[in-house]
C-alpha positions as semicolon CSV with decimal commas, in nm:
position;residue;x (nm);y (nm);z (nm)
1;M;-1,569;-2,993;1,043
2;L;-1,665;-3,247;1,309
3;L;-1,367;-3,140;1,521
4;F;-1,438;-2,770;1,492
5;G;-1,810;-2,816;1,538
6;Y;-1,789;-3,024;1,853
7;A;-1,445;-2,973;2,008
8;V;-1,331;-2,621;1,923
9;T;-1,541;-2,367;2,111
10;L;-1,493;-2,024;2,261
11;D;-1,794;-2,063;2,491
12;V;-1,699;-2,047;2,860
13;K;-1,952;-2,238;3,072
14;K;-1,950;-2,459;3,383
15;V;-1,626;-2,311;3,511
16;P;-1,501;-2,528;3,804
17;M;-1,500;-2,320;4,122
18;A;-1,382;-2,351;4,484
19;V;-1,519;-2,142;4,772
20;L;-1,365;-2,046;5,104
21;D;-1,639;-1,901;5,326
22;Y;-1,500;-1,771;5,655
23;D;-1,833;-1,611;5,747
24;Q;-2,062;-1,916;5,716
25;S;-2,369;-1,692;5,742
26;Q;-2,699;-1,685;5,557
27;E;-2,583;-1,375;5,372
28;S;-2,261;-1,535;5,250
29;V;-2,441;-1,857;5,149
30;S;-2,690;-1,647;4,951
31;F;-2,404;-1,474;4,769
32;V;-2,232;-1,804;4,685
33;H;-2,563;-1,947;4,563
34;R;-2,568;-1,685;4,287
35;F;-2,260;-1,850;4,140
36;S;-2,377;-2,210;4,181
37;A;-2,715;-2,123;4,024
38;S;-2,548;-1,970;3,720
39;P;-2,487;-2,190;3,413
40;Y;-2,140;-2,035;3,383
41;F;-2,005;-2,173;3,712
42;R;-1,989;-2,520;3,864
43;L;-1,919;-2,527;4,238
44;R;-1,671;-2,809;4,293
45;I;-1,578;-2,785;4,659
46;F;-1,585;-2,580;4,979
47;V;-1,232;-2,550;5,119
48;E;-1,105;-2,464;5,465
49;N;-0,803;-2,245;5,388
50;E;-0,643;-2,047;5,107
51;K;-0,359;-2,297;5,064
52;E;-0,613;-2,553;4,949
53;I;-0,745;-2,311;4,686
54;V;-0,390;-2,251;4,562
55;R;-0,333;-2,626;4,539
56;L;-0,655;-2,681;4,343
57;V;-0,567;-2,401;4,100
58;D;-0,212;-2,530;4,056
59;E;-0,343;-2,880;3,982
60;G;-0,593;-2,742;3,730
61;K;-0,895;-2,879;3,916
62;V;-1,057;-2,534;3,948
63;K;-1,031;-2,214;3,745
64;I;-1,157;-1,974;4,008
65;G;-1,140;-1,945;4,387
66;L;-1,383;-1,727;4,585
67;V;-1,286;-1,611;4,934
68;L;-1,546;-1,445;5,159
69;P;-1,413;-1,269;5,476
70;W;-1,535;-1,353;5,827
71;D;-1,717;-1,016;5,859
72;F;-1,897;-1,037;5,522
73;S;-2,251;-1,046;5,664
74;R;-2,187;-0,795;5,944
75;T;-2,033;-0,541;5,705
76;I;-2,324;-0,561;5,461
77;K;-2,588;-0,530;5,731
78;A;-2,405;-0,227;5,872
79;G;-2,421;-0,060;5,531
80;G;-2,051;-0,096;5,464
81;K;-1,861;-0,237;5,168
82;A;-1,749;-0,598;5,207
83;T;-1,436;-0,709;5,023
84;V;-1,450;-1,041;4,839
85;Q;-1,135;-1,200;4,700
86;V;-1,144;-1,370;4,359
87;L;-0,848;-1,587;4,256
88;L;-0,833;-1,665;3,882
89;D;-0,619;-1,903;3,680
90;G;-0,472;-1,664;3,422
91;T;-0,277;-1,914;3,212
92;D;-0,549;-1,875;2,947
93;S;-0,590;-1,496;2,937
94;N;-0,899;-1,502;2,714
95;T;-1,087;-1,745;2,939
96;A;-0,978;-1,557;3,251
97;S;-1,110;-1,229;3,110
98;I;-1,446;-1,386;3,031
99;I;-1,471;-1,545;3,378
100;L;-1,384;-1,210;3,538
101;S;-1,665;-1,041;3,346
102;Y;-1,908;-1,307;3,474
103;V;-1,796;-1,247;3,833
104;Q;-1,830;-0,871;3,797
105;A;-2,180;-0,909;3,652
106;I;-2,295;-1,123;3,946
107;A;-2,141;-0,881;4,198
108;R;-2,300;-0,584;4,021
109;Q;-2,643;-0,746;4,027
110;Y;-2,602;-0,832;4,396
111;N;-2,505;-0,472;4,477
112;Q;-2,806;-0,332;4,292
113;E;-3,045;-0,557;4,479
114;K;-2,894;-0,473;4,819
115;T;-2,901;-0,101;4,743
116;S;-3,268;-0,117;4,644
117;L;-3,359;-0,305;4,963
118;K;-3,168;-0,053;5,173
119;V;-3,354;0,238;5,014
120;E;-3,693;0,071;5,065
121;R;-3,618;0,003;5,435
122;M;-3,539;0,368;5,483
123;G;-3,887;0,449;5,356
124;R;-3,763;0,629;5,047
125;E;-3,883;0,592;4,692
126;R;-3,704;0,325;4,498
127;L;-3,430;0,464;4,279
128;N;-3,442;0,403;3,906
129;P;-3,111;0,393;3,718
130;P;-3,070;0,681;3,471
131;V;-2,975;0,441;3,191
132;E;-3,122;0,097;3,129
133;A;-2,945;-0,119;2,872
134;R;-3,163;-0,362;2,678
135;T;-2,922;-0,571;2,478
136;R;-3,023;-0,754;2,162
137;V;-2,775;-0,969;1,974
138;W;-2,826;-0,990;1,599
139;F;-2,739;-1,275;1,362
140;N;-2,603;-1,507;1,637
141;E;-2,853;-1,463;1,919
142;E;-2,720;-1,744;2,141
143;L;-2,357;-1,638;2,085
144;E;-2,271;-1,994;1,978
145;S;-1,910;-2,023;1,866
146;K;-2,000;-2,299;1,618
147;N;-2,208;-2,045;1,425
148;Y;-1,888;-1,841;1,393
149;F;-1,653;-2,127;1,304
150;I;-1,857;-2,349;1,072
151;P;-1,920;-2,095;0,790
152;G;-1,553;-1,994;0,786
153;L;-1,451;-2,358;0,785
154;V;-1,605;-2,391;0,438
155;A;-1,324;-2,168;0,307
156;V;-1,062;-2,388;0,475
157;I;-1,210;-2,702;0,318
158;I;-1,214;-2,549;-0,031
159;S;-0,856;-2,428;0,016
160;I;-0,747;-2,782;0,106
161;I;-0,913;-2,924;-0,206
162;G;-0,808;-2,640;-0,433
163;V;-0,454;-2,557;-0,334
164;L;-0,316;-2,879;-0,184
165;L;-0,454;-3,117;-0,448
166;T;-0,403;-2,909;-0,762
167;G;-0,058;-2,820;-0,635
168;Q;0,038;-3,178;-0,726
169;V;-0,116;-3,221;-1,071
170;I;0,155;-3,071;-1,296
171;V;0,455;-3,163;-1,085
172;R;0,327;-3,521;-1,064
173;E;0,341;-3,542;-1,443
174;W;0,707;-3,434;-1,436
175;E;0,800;-3,685;-1,166
176;K;0,624;-3,976;-1,339
177;G;0,773;-3,886;-1,678
178;T;0,435;-3,850;-1,848
179;M;0,475;-3,478;-1,917
180;E;0,674;-3,558;-2,232
181;L;0,362;-3,721;-2,380
182;L;0,153;-3,414;-2,306
183;I;0,415;-3,183;-2,451
184;S;0,424;-3,384;-2,774
185;T;0,048;-3,342;-2,829
186;P;-0,103;-3,038;-3,006
187;V;-0,292;-2,944;-2,688
188;G;-0,231;-2,579;-2,600
189;K;-0,121;-2,455;-2,261
190;G;-0,459;-2,300;-2,186
191;E;-0,643;-2,619;-2,280
192;L;-0,407;-2,822;-2,063
193;M;-0,472;-2,594;-1,764
194;V;-0,847;-2,616;-1,812
195;G;-0,827;-2,994;-1,836
196;K;-0,635;-3,008;-1,508
197;L;-0,884;-2,773;-1,338
198;F;-1,197;-2,951;-1,459
199;P;-1,217;-3,253;-1,222
200;Y;-1,103;-3,062;-0,914
201;F;-1,358;-2,789;-0,978
202;F;-1,646;-3,036;-0,949
203;L;-1,476;-3,209;-0,657
204;G;-1,459;-2,871;-0,482
205;L;-1,830;-2,809;-0,547
206;L;-1,911;-3,156;-0,411
207;D;-1,716;-3,087;-0,090
208;L;-1,878;-2,745;-0,067
209;S;-2,225;-2,899;-0,087
210;L;-2,134;-3,156;0,179
211;A;-1,991;-2,888;0,410
212;V;-2,298;-2,664;0,372
213;W;-2,529;-2,961;0,434
214;M;-2,340;-3,060;0,750
215;G;-2,334;-2,701;0,875
216;K;-2,708;-2,658;0,836
217;W;-2,847;-2,999;0,930
218;V;-2,583;-3,148;1,160
219;F;-2,468;-2,840;1,351
220;Q;-2,788;-2,638;1,305
221;V;-2,605;-2,327;1,182
222;P;-2,867;-2,090;1,038
223;L;-2,849;-2,041;0,660
224;R;-3,048;-1,721;0,617
225;G;-2,929;-1,629;0,267
226;S;-2,971;-1,776;-0,078
227;I;-2,814;-2,117;-0,130
228;T;-2,792;-2,040;-0,505
229;L;-2,594;-1,721;-0,439
230;L;-2,366;-1,911;-0,202
231;L;-2,293;-2,178;-0,463
232;C;-2,230;-1,923;-0,739
233;L;-1,989;-1,711;-0,536
234;S;-1,823;-2,023;-0,396
235;S;-1,759;-2,144;-0,750
236;I;-1,554;-1,829;-0,810
237;Y;-1,347;-1,894;-0,498
238;V;-1,294;-2,257;-0,603
239;L;-1,140;-2,125;-0,926
240;V;-0,916;-1,890;-0,726
241;A;-0,790;-2,175;-0,510
242;L;-0,740;-2,405;-0,809
243;S;-0,548;-2,137;-1,000
244;L;-0,319;-2,082;-0,703
245;G;-0,256;-2,455;-0,678
246;L;-0,175;-2,480;-1,049
247;T;0,065;-2,188;-1,024
248;I;0,251;-2,364;-0,744
249;S;0,252;-2,690;-0,940
250;T;0,405;-2,525;-1,248
251;A;0,672;-2,344;-1,044
252;V;0,829;-2,649;-0,875
253;R;0,941;-2,995;-0,986
254;T;0,890;-3,210;-0,674
255;Q;0,567;-3,303;-0,500
256;I;0,717;-3,254;-0,153
257;L;0,812;-2,894;-0,229
258;A;0,474;-2,833;-0,392
259;N;0,297;-2,964;-0,084
260;Q;0,506;-2,742;0,147
261;M;0,442;-2,434;-0,065
262;A;0,070;-2,509;-0,080
263;M;0,058;-2,528;0,300
264;I;0,247;-2,201;0,347
265;I;0,090;-2,000;0,064
266;G;-0,259;-2,149;0,054
267;F;-0,364;-2,320;0,375
268;L;-0,200;-2,115;0,652
269;P;-0,321;-1,772;0,528
270;T;-0,673;-1,915;0,503
271;F;-0,655;-2,045;0,857
272;L;-0,482;-1,751;1,023
273;L;-0,530;-1,432;0,817
274;S;-0,879;-1,463;0,667
275;G;-1,079;-1,372;0,977
276;F;-1,180;-1,735;1,022
277;T;-0,989;-1,790;1,346
278;F;-0,884;-1,440;1,455
279;V;-1,052;-1,103;1,408
280;I;-0,863;-0,904;1,144
281;A;-0,935;-0,572;1,318
282;N;-0,734;-0,693;1,622
283;M;-0,422;-0,762;1,413
284;P;-0,134;-0,514;1,369
285;I;-0,187;-0,260;1,090
286;W;0,088;-0,403;0,869
287;L;-0,070;-0,747;0,892
288;Q;-0,416;-0,609;0,816
289;I;-0,275;-0,459;0,496
290;I;-0,136;-0,799;0,394
291;T;-0,479;-0,961;0,438
292;Y;-0,617;-0,748;0,155
293;G;-0,400;-0,947;-0,084
294;I;-0,534;-1,294;0,005
295;A;-0,858;-1,430;-0,139
296;P;-0,982;-1,614;0,176
297;R;-1,040;-1,279;0,349
298;Y;-1,309;-1,193;0,097
299;Y;-1,460;-1,540;0,075
300;V;-1,489;-1,584;0,453
301;T;-1,678;-1,252;0,459
302;I;-1,910;-1,376;0,184
303;V;-1,985;-1,707;0,356
304;K;-2,054;-1,552;0,697
305;E;-2,268;-1,275;0,548
306;I;-2,484;-1,523;0,355
307;F;-2,506;-1,778;0,637
308;L;-2,570;-1,553;0,937
309;K;-2,702;-1,225;0,794
310;G;-2,883;-1,344;0,481
311;A;-2,702;-1,082;0,272
312;D;-2,775;-1,057;-0,101
313;F;-2,547;-0,966;-0,390
314;S;-2,591;-0,591;-0,336
315;F;-2,387;-0,624;-0,015
316;L;-2,126;-0,861;-0,159
317;W;-2,046;-0,724;-0,504
318;K;-1,712;-0,573;-0,399
319;E;-1,583;-0,901;-0,258
320;T;-1,715;-1,081;-0,567
321;L;-1,530;-0,850;-0,808
322;V;-1,206;-0,899;-0,616
323;L;-1,242;-1,279;-0,632
324;I;-1,318;-1,267;-1,006
325;G;-1,006;-1,058;-1,062
326;M;-0,796;-1,297;-0,855
327;A;-0,934;-1,600;-1,042
328;L;-0,851;-1,450;-1,382
329;A;-0,509;-1,331;-1,269
330;G;-0,430;-1,668;-1,111
331;F;-0,524;-1,864;-1,424
332;W;-0,321;-1,626;-1,642
333;V;-0,014;-1,661;-1,421
334;A;-0,048;-2,041;-1,410
335;T;-0,075;-2,059;-1,790
336;R;0,216;-1,822;-1,853
337;S;0,441;-1,994;-1,598
338;F;0,390;-2,335;-1,759
339;K;0,650;-2,400;-2,027
340;K;0,555;-2,662;-2,280
341;E;0,909;-2,777;-2,325
342;L;1,158;-3,010;-2,163
343;R;1,400;-2,857;-1,917
């Protein structure tokens, strides 16, 4: 959680930038100042030729190079259209797309201001755009990536506790040779499964409480919903994860294989297919269909809805019913797959 909260971010700010200004006029300096005054760009250096920009981009010292032609000021004052060259490092396509949108926004604002001044100098009435967009972002007003990652990370933590740890409990008994003692007792299979689930269930709730506390008080992620509802629905998901881990533990006989299966079946789908890291709607259709069969998809939705939107049970009952069904089915499969006999 500390790594994701502090190190992993999708926010693109203070992009290192190099400028080649052939014009060296007041107009060109004013245009460049719009970039240096923005929190999204950090002007590193003024260069003297394009080869130097290429070198800086190749060495990774800058992400963007801005080239202003020698007739920039004269073209604008004459009412023409000046051409500005923008060189972007496209090795990270997502970052490059975001930087390009920043550049286009600054250029668009500059064009609007110059057009308005031109109209006023001609003695005409100032033009008003036919459409004015007033954007309001809901639920994550500052567009902080930590507010997106931290709630989903709760599901990853519970999956680690539930699947990876309980995936060892039965197979460990076989490897240590203590399963024969359990088999010889009158304890039923269902009672044995419940006994194995019991400590890890409370351990999962303890980790859940710690993760929620860190998210709210350390990373300042807003918790707009009911903490009671979050704990209740999280308890259901803990049972789903524990049941999956027990099923894996009853199906194999070595801890190494159990750990590998828990990573592939439990951890990786939570990390990659739940909507925690990547948006499900952007995945191929066949992969979107697969996500309906994994519990983390529904739990990540529940956590984000409660954290960021303050949703109540009336909005989450479908996801809750699916998790309850998966918990019951998982416990049934784990119990039926466990054979109380020596092999």
